[in-house]
N, C-alpha and C positions, 0 to 999 in steps of 0.2 A: 504493499500500500504506499509506504513512504518513499520518497525520492531523495537521494543524497544531493545536498545543495551544490551548485556548480562552484568551481574554485573561484575564490574572489568575490562571491555573491554574499555581501554582508548587508544588504538593504533590508532584509527582514520581511518585505512584503512583495517580493517578486518584481519590483519595478526597476531593478538594475541600478547602474551607476547614476550618480547625480540626484538621488532621491532625497537627499538632505539629512540633517541630524535627527535623532530621535529625542523627544522630550521625556527625560528621565527625572522622576521626582524622588526625593529622599535618598539620593546617592551621594550627596556632598557637593554637587555641582551648583551650589548657590540656591538650590531649591528648598533645602531643609526637609524635615520629615513631613509625611502626608498630613493634611489638616484634619482635625477631628470632624469636620463637616462631611468628609467623604465616609460612606458607610464602612464600619470596621471590618465587616466580613469581606470587603473588597480589597483589603490591603494584603493580598496573598504574597507570602514570602517577604513582605515589608518593603517592597521596592517600587510601588506603582502609584500613579495618579489614577485611582480607581482600583480595580481588582486584578490587574494582569501583572504577572511576574516580569521583572526587568524594566518595563516601560509601558507607557500608555501608547495608543496608536498615534495620538497627536504629536506633531513635530514642531520644533521651533520655527520661527519665521524664515521663509525662503523668499528670495527674490523671484518675481514672476519669470517663468521660463526656465527655472533651474531644474525642474523635474523632467521626467521622461516625456517624449513626444506622444501626442494623442494617437489613438488608433483609428485607422479608417480614413476614407475620403471625406466623410461628413465632418469628422473632427478636424481635419486639416483645413477645410473650408471655414469652419468656425474660428479656428485659430488665426486665419488670415484677416479676419475682420478687424476694423479699427477699434472695436470695443473689447476685443479679447484681452489685451494686456491689463486694462482697467478692471475687467471682470475677474481675471486671475488674481490680481492684487487684492480685490475685495474678498475673494474666498480665503486667502491667506490671513487677512485681517480677522475675518469672522471665525475661522478655525482657532486662532490664538485667543480671540475673546471668549470663545466657547471653553477653552482650556481654563482660562481664568475664572469664568462663572462656575465651572464644575468644582474647582478647588475651593470656591467660596460657598459651596453648597446650594448655589442658585441653579438647580438642575433643570427647571422648566425653561429658563433663558438659554441654557447651554443646549438643551435639546432642540429648541427652536432654531438656533443658529446652525446646528449640525444638520438639520433638515435642509436648510438653504444651501449649505456647502455641498452636501450630497446631491441635491438636485442640480446644482451647477455643474458638478463633475459628470453627472449622468448625461446632462444635455451636451456638454462639450466633448467628452471622451467616449461616451457610450457605456453600456452595462459591463463590458468585459475588461475594461482597462484596470490595471492594478490600483491606481489611484481612486477610481470609483469604488472599487471593492473595499479599499481601506476606509474610505469615508462611510460606506455602508456599515462597516464594523463599528465605527465611532458612533454612528447614529443608533445602531442597535444597543450599544452600551448605554447611551443616554436614555433610550426608551425604557430599558430596564430600570435606570435610576428613578424615573417618574412612574414606574409600575404600569407602563402601557404594554403589558405583556402580549396581548393579541397582535399589536402592531409590530412588536419586536419578533414575535414568532413568524409573522407573514413576511417580514423583511428577510430574516435568516432563511426561511423556506425558499425564498426566491434567489438569494445570493450565494448561499453555501454551495449548491451544486456548481455554480459558475466558478467560484473560487477554487474548488477542488480540481475542476477541469482546466482552468487557465493557469493557476499558480502551482497546483500540486498539493498533496496532502501534508507536506512537511513545511510549508511556508508559514511565516508568522501570522499572516492575516487569516489563513484557513484555521490554524490552531486556535487562535483567539475567538473565532466565530464559535467553535465548540465550547470554549469556556463560557462565553456569554450565554450560550444555550443552557449550559449546566447551571449557571447562576440564576437564570430566568425560571428554570424549573424548580429550583430550591425555594424561590421567593414566591412563586405563584401558587395560591391556595387551590387553584383549579387543576393543578397538575395531577394526573393519575398515577397510580402505581405502575401501570404498564409503560407510561412515558419515562418514569425514572429508571425502570429496569432496562428498557432499551438504550438509554443514554449511558448507563453504567457499562453495558456490554460495548458500546461504541468507544467510550473513553478508554476502557481497558485495552482494547485493540490499538487505539491511537497511542496510548502511553508506551506500550511495547515498542511501537515503531519509533517514538520519540527517543527512547533509550537507545535503540539501535543506531539511530542517525546521529544524535547529539551527545549521547552518554548520560549516565544516570544522574551526574552532578549538575547538568545543564539546567538553567532556570525553566526551560520549556518542559523538561521532564519533571521538575519540581512542581510546575504548575498543574500538570495532570495529576500528580499525587494529591495536591491540595483539593482539586475539584472532585477527584474520586472519593476522598474522605467525606467531603461535604455531601456529595450525592448519596453515598452509602449511609451516612447518618440520617438524611432526610427519608431514605427508603425504609430504614429500620424503625424510624419514629412512626411512620404511616402504617407499617405492618404490624406494629405492636398495638393491640386493642387498649383503649383507655381503662383505667381501673373501674371495676363495677359494671363493665359492659357485658360480661359473660352471663 
């Protein structure tokens, strides 16, 4: 299932060279520890803005045009318009503002901005571009923040198969989509036992692949361990009948 990353590919999201720095919180790079406003359960392994080991999906400010080229003729035509540089700059500003809002616990505002950024990438680059998939992951994360579980589920159902086909199973964006799915199922009271059991099986398979590709000490492998523990705990709690119910 997993694919070994190509030599020199350290972008994390399959977008290749020039994808820019990753916004890492709580690692000593001036960001300090994650704020108390971010849900405690989402500080997996203690290194994230939100609940992702190593880093959030959001990246520090990039100059317009620093990222990979859009896919397809339609994207090329859109990029050639006079409004494209301004629109690109606007998306970068909104992305960074969304990061700030999320760190402050202003999740609704962060989610609204991420919807705009995702829609912009979808229109410019198309649904299969790595940047679009990364922004879909950001948006799904924010939808879970505000407990819009049905919207998050619909977005992941649409984008996860694309991410696996375009990026591969071992890419950061694809892995983090699985983690968002796990977080969503743990938080959603409407999750069924069958949903939990299926995702535990999926994550167990993906965790084995992550260990084979990255090694057991890699944060990706640790991330799977964290979410497997969380899912198994949620599953055990729902399988155990409440006292006096017999």
